[in-house]
N, C-alpha and C positions, 0 to 999 in steps of 0.2 A: 683175287680170291681170298687172301688172308684178311684184307680189310673188311670184306663182307662177312666173313666168319666171326670176326671180333664184334661187328655190329649186331649180328644175330645173337651173340652171347651177352649183349649189354643188358643191364638190369633197369627196370623202370624207376622213375623218381616219384615218390608218393607225396601227396599233400598239395599238389599244384591245383590252383583254382582255375576254372575255365576262362575267366575274364582277366586273369593276371598272369603275366609271363614270369613273375618272380617265383623262384623255387622256395618251398617251405623249408625252413632250417630249424635246427634245435637251438632253443634260446640259451643264452649264457646262464651258468649256474655256479654256485660255490657250495660245496658239501664236504662233510668230514668223512674220511675213509677209515678202514679198520685199524689203521696205524695211528689214528688221532691227528692226521694231517689234513689240512684243507686242500681240496682239489677243485679245479675249475675246468671250464671248457678248454682253457689253454693247455691243460695236460693231455688233451686229445687232439691237439693241433696236428694236421696232416696225418691223422691216424684213421683207420677203419675200426669201428667198435660195435659190439653187440650189447644192447641195453635190455634189462629186464627189471621186474618189480616182484619182490618176495618178502617174507618175514621169517625170522629164525625159528619161531615156534610152530610154524605151519606144519601140519601133518598130512595135508592133502597134496596139492599140485607142486608145491615149492621144492620138496626133496627131489622129485622127478626132474624139475627144471634145473636145479643146481647140479644134478648128475649129468644132465645134457650140456650145461655150461662147462663142466669139467672136461667133457669130450672135446669141446671147441678149444678150450685152453690147451689141452694136450696136443691137439692137431697143429696149433699155431704157436706153441711155446717158444720156438726159436725165431719167430718173426716179430721184430720190434714194431712193425706197423699195424699189428692187430692187438686190440685190447678188449677187455670185458668190463661192463659197468652194471652192477647189481644194486638197485635202490631198495631200501627197506620200505615196506608199506606201513610199518608200525614203528615210526621213529620214537614214539613215546615209550616203547618197550625195548627196542633194540639198541642197547648202549654200544659204545665203541668196543669195550672188552667182549661183549656178546658177539658182535660182528666179527671180531678177530678170531674168536674160537670157532665160529661157524666157517669162516674162510679157511682156517687150519684144517677143519674136518673135511673140507673139499679140496685140499691140497693146492690152495690158491697161492700163486706167486703174487705178492703184494705190489709188485712193480708192473703187473700185467692185468690183474683182475682186482677191481676195486669194489668193495662192499661199502656203500655210503649211506649216511644218515644226514638229517637236517630238519628244518621246519616242515611239519606235515603239509602245510599249505604250499610250500615251494615244491616238494616232491610230487604232490598231487597235480599241481599246475604243469610240471614237466610231463607227467604221465598223460594228462588230458591234452594240453595245448602244443607241446613239443613232439612227444613221441607218438601221439594220436592213439594211445592205448588206454583202456579203461573207459572209453567213451569220451566225447568232447564236451559234454554238458555236465553240470554238477557244481557242487560247492567245494572248492579246493581246500577249505579248512576243515571240513567234516567228512568228506567222502573217504571211502576205503577202497584203494585200488588193489584189486586182486585179479590178475589176468595171467593166463599161461603163455601169452605171446611174447616173443623176442622181437626186437627191432634192430635191423642192420643199418648202420649209419656210415656214410662215406666220408672221406676227408674234407669235403665241403659242407659237412654237417647236415646232409640231406638223408632222408629215409629211403633206403633202396629195397627193403623187403620186410615182411612180417612172417613169422614162423611159429607154429605151435611148439612150444618148448617141452611139451610132454610126449611128443611124437618123434621117435628116433628117425623115421623117414624124412620128416620135415627138417630135422636138425642136420641130416645128411645133406639135404639141399642147401641149407644155410652154409655149411662148411664149403660146399662147392661154389656157392655164390660169393663167398669171401674171396676165393681164388680168382673168380671173374673180376671182382673189384680190384684186386691186387694187379691184375694184368692191365686193367683200364688206366691205373695210375702209372 
């Protein structure tokens, strides 16, 4: 009975192709965080994390999303296996000091919630091809990725869910789904 309950609570894996049994995974990356340190996919090894795309001067959906990410951070602040990764959509404007200030305004623990910048083409490629956010078509060097969706990533770098980061009910589900993933591991 317990095994069936766990299976019922299992989350889907997104991005699988019909003709391919290989799971879609997040591509490797190297980006700079709000502390001026280079981070890579290795920093997320064996971790569950939530990824989003924002920019610091956004007056629309980004403040709502960041407030919701704050809720997730608070819920899992004592769990070293859960991290947050916020990518700037405007790396040409969001400097490391600006990201640090933004992170501070959202009470971000820099060891658990990473605000990152890098080459616009790399960030856009991650959004489109890895996280499957902001559409899968487009020009990675000129596109502007602005989406309210969060992606939940498991320790195998697979996408396990998409959630509207402006909707507290959706974020409640995300918080619950993280707990399901923690039990799976």
